[in-house]
N, C-alpha and C positions, 0 to 999 in steps of 0.2 A: 446419458451415461449411467450405466448400472455399476453400483458400488458392490464389490465383491464382500464375503463375509470376511471377518477376521481383519477388517480395516481398522487403521487408526487413525481417527479423527483430530486434528488440529485445531482445536476451537480457539477463540479468542475471547479476550477479556472484555468486560462491560464497557459500555460508554459512559463519557464524562462531559466536560465543556469548560470551555476557555473564552473568556470574552477579550476579542482583540479588535480595534477600531470600531468599537460599538457593535460588533457582532459576535453572536456565539458559533464557535464551530465544535463539534462533536470530537472526542478523544477516539482514535482510531485504534483502541486496543492498547493502550498505553502510549501512543506517539501522539503529541502535541501538534495540533495542526491550526496554522494561521491563515487569516484570509486579508488579501489587501487589493484595493482598488487601484488598477492601473491602465493608463494611456497608452495601449498598444503602438501608437503613431510615434511614440518616446522610445521604443524599446528596439535594440539591436537586431538585426536579421540573426534566425537561427534558434533564438531563444523560445518562441513559441511555434516552431516549426511542425508540431502536430495539428496546428489549426489551418484548414485550406482556405483557399482565397475567398471562398463564399461566406464562410464565417467572419474572416476578417474586413469584407466589405460591410458585414452588416454591425459588426462589433468593433466601435473604435475604443473603448472600454470595457472591461472585464473585471470580474473580480477572481484573483489568482488563490489557489488554496497551496500551501507549501508547509514544510517543517522546518523551515529556516526562521529563525527569530527576527523580529523586528530589527535589533540593532544590528544584526548580520546584512539583512536586504538592504539596509538604509545605507550601509557603508559600499558594500560590494555589488547589489542586486541579486538577480536571480540567475541561478545554473539550470541548463535544461532539466537535468534527472530529479534536482530538487524540488520541481513544479508536479505536484499531485494532479492537477487540472485546473479547469476554469469553468465559470459560468457567467452567463449576461448579468451586467449590472442590473437589469430591468426584472430578473428571475426574483420571485417572491420567497422561494426556499430551495435548499440545495437538495436535488433531487436526479433521478435518472432522466428526465427530460430536459433539465436545465445544465446538467454537468456534462463536460467533454473530458475525458481523461488522457493524460500524456502518457504515450505507449512507453517513453523511457524511464518513466518511475516504476511502471509495470516490471520491465526489464529489470531494474535494480533490486526491486523485491524480492522477484522471482530467483536472481542470482545469488541474493544472500542467504536462500533456503538451504543449499547444501551444506553451507558451514555452521548454520545456526543450531544453537542447543535448546531443543525443544524438550520441554519437561514430559517425561516419560516415554519419549519415543524410542530410546535406545532400549530401555527396560522391556518396551512391547515386542522389538525385534527380538531380542533376546529368546524371550518367552514364546512367542508365537511362530518365529523363523519365516515372515512372510516373503516374498520374492518382490512384491512391491507395497507402497505404503501412500496414500492419498491425503494431500493436504486439502481440507474441505473449510469454507467460510461458515461460520456458525448461524450464518442466514438461513441454511437449511434446516428445516426444522425436523424432518423425517429423514435422517442419514440412510436409512436402510431402504428407502424407495429410490425412485430415480432424480439423482442429483443434478440440477441445472448446470451445463458447463460453465456458466458465468460465475458460479460459487466454487469453482476447483482450480485452487492456487498452483496445483501442479503434482506431479507424483515422484515419490522417491523410489529409486530402483536399489534393491538389496542383495548383495552377493556375500556369502559367509558371513551373515550376521551384522555385516557393514554396508554403510551407506555409500555407493559408488557412483551416483549419478542423482541428478533432480531433473526431470523432464517437466519445463514449464508449459502451462496451458495460455496459448495467446487469447482465449476468447475470455480469459478472468476478468472480471469488471470490478472496480472498486465501489461503485454505486449501481444498484439495480432496484426494480420496483419492490424489493425485500428489504431494502435499506442500505446503509452504508458499511462500507467494509471494516472489518476488524483484523488488524494484523495480529500475526502471532507473537508470542512472547518472545521467541528465538529471533525472529526477523526485527522486530523493535530495537531489542539490544544490538543487535549487528549494526544497525543504523546509527544508534548511539555512539558505539564506538567508533564508527569510521568518520562520524561529521562531528563529536565530541561538543566541545564548546561553541563552534561555529554557528549549531542550532539552538544554542542554549542549553545543551546536554551537561549532564554530568558525565563526563568520559569513563568513570568507573575503573575497572582493571587495567586499562590501557593508557592511563593518564600520563605515562612517558613517552607516549609516540606522537 
């Protein structure tokens, strides 16, 4: 996909790390991600519906990546969209080969883009008056060349200097050969506001909800 000129790039924060269950999980642009070892035979139906039968036959246990805190998971278990994806217990590292992403989390992330307050986005729209604005993962080094479809989060549609829609890219991937996804600041903030203390977040401006 060629990126037109005068396009606003939603770049993502640098990675950090957090030790959970003796494993380090990169920080996905400000979103703290945890790893848990799970026995799939003891989990109810539907939670891991994004895994096909062949995968389930090969992997009775998996490492689950989620943004839900350990306290919440221990008390309530997992919800479908809170699961970012899984990797086999036998995998030596988290990469595009070992990781299977959950499409429900991708849909959640992209649904929040339309309401996310991304730094500098409205200023760009007011100044350059574009008809569309692409949200691109920072894994793409040269944004003026051909951007891999898997690095495109989606496209904002602009009417009269206002964001009227966000068209998600179903091919966007959280982990590629170029590295781990880095969610935009606006999307991370939306996740914090929605899930708040359930995920160990500080709820900030929506504490009373």
